[in-house]
C-alpha positions as CSV (number, residue, x, y, z in Angstrom):
1,M,0.0,0.0,0.0
2,L,2.8,2.4,0.8
3,R,4.6,1.7,-2.5
4,E,1.3,2.4,-4.3
5,Q,1.3,5.8,-2.6
6,G,4.8,6.5,-3.8
7,V,6.5,5.8,-0.5
8,E,9.4,3.4,-0.1
9,P,9.1,2.0,3.4
10,E,12.0,1.3,5.7
11,I,11.1,-2.1,7.1
12,V,12.3,-3.0,10.6
13,K,12.4,-6.7,11.2
14,Y,11.3,-6.4,14.8
15,L,12.1,-10.1,15.6
16,E,15.7,-9.5,14.6
17,E,16.0,-6.0,15.9
18,A,13.6,-5.9,18.8
19,P,12.7,-2.4,20.0
20,D,13.9,-1.4,23.4
21,A,11.6,-0.1,26.1
22,A,12.2,3.6,25.3
23,T,11.4,3.0,21.6
24,L,8.2,1.1,22.5
25,K,7.1,3.9,24.9
26,T,7.7,6.5,22.2
27,L,5.7,4.6,19.7
28,L,2.9,4.1,22.2
29,S,2.8,7.8,22.9
30,M,2.8,8.6,19.2
31,M,-0.1,6.3,18.7
32,D,-1.9,7.4,21.9
33,M,-2.1,3.8,23.0
34,A,-1.7,1.9,26.3
35,P,0.8,-1.0,26.2
36,R,-2.0,-3.5,26.6
37,E,-3.5,-2.3,23.4
38,L,-0.3,-3.3,21.5
39,L,-0.3,-6.8,22.8
40,R,-1.1,-9.7,20.5
41,K,-3.4,-11.7,22.7
42,R,-3.5,-14.8,20.5
43,E,0.3,-15.5,20.9
44,K,1.1,-18.5,23.2
45,E,3.4,-16.2,25.3
46,Y,0.4,-14.1,26.2
47,K,-1.2,-17.0,28.0
48,E,2.0,-18.5,29.3
49,L,3.1,-15.2,30.8
50,D,-0.4,-14.5,32.2
51,L,-0.5,-11.1,30.5
52,A,-4.3,-10.8,31.0
53,D,-3.5,-10.2,34.7
54,P,-4.9,-6.7,35.4
55,S,-2.4,-6.1,38.1
56,L,0.5,-5.8,35.6
57,G,1.5,-2.2,35.1
58,D,2.4,-0.5,31.8
59,D,6.2,-0.8,32.5
60,E,5.9,-4.5,33.2
61,I,4.0,-5.0,29.9
62,V,6.5,-3.0,27.9
63,A,9.4,-5.0,29.5
64,V,7.6,-8.3,28.4
65,M,7.3,-7.0,24.9
66,V,11.0,-6.1,24.8
67,E,11.8,-9.7,25.9
68,H,9.1,-11.3,23.7
69,P,8.7,-9.1,20.6
70,R,6.3,-11.6,19.0
71,L,3.8,-10.1,21.4
72,I,3.9,-6.7,19.6
73,E,1.0,-6.1,17.4
74,R,2.0,-5.0,13.9
75,P,2.5,-3.3,11.6
76,I,3.3,0.0,13.1
77,V,3.8,2.7,10.6
78,V,5.8,5.8,11.5
79,N,6.2,9.0,9.5
80,G,8.0,11.8,11.3
81,D,6.3,12.4,14.6
82,R,3.2,10.4,13.7
83,A,2.6,6.7,14.0
84,V,-0.4,4.4,13.6
85,M,-1.2,0.7,14.0
86,G,-1.6,-0.5,10.4
87,R,-4.8,-2.4,11.1
88,P,-7.0,-2.0,9.3
89,T,-4.5,-1.3,6.5
90,E,-6.3,1.9,5.5
91,R,-5.1,3.5,8.7
92,V,-1.6,3.7,7.2
93,L,-2.9,6.6,5.0
94,E,-3.4,8.7,8.1
95,V,0.3,9.3,8.6
96,L,1.2,10.0,5.0
97,D,2.0,13.5,4.1
98,R,-0.2,14.5,1.2
């Protein structure tokens, strides 16, 4: 979709280059999301690590995502100081400069 819009994306292979806690917190802030909203709840690690536990704080959830990047919902599309979760895919258009 980005290429169709004339944008060549820089793709970050997050399983090979896992984001650190500061990067995740920045992305969450840019998307105005809580860490729980970025968790992939269908991954086996979600159940194994009992991430549905409401007593877990934001910092704890971010730390788990750093250690287990498969838990990070994707794609996250960043353009300058704006970012969106690319689901549904049409949301990607929200961060493109037109």
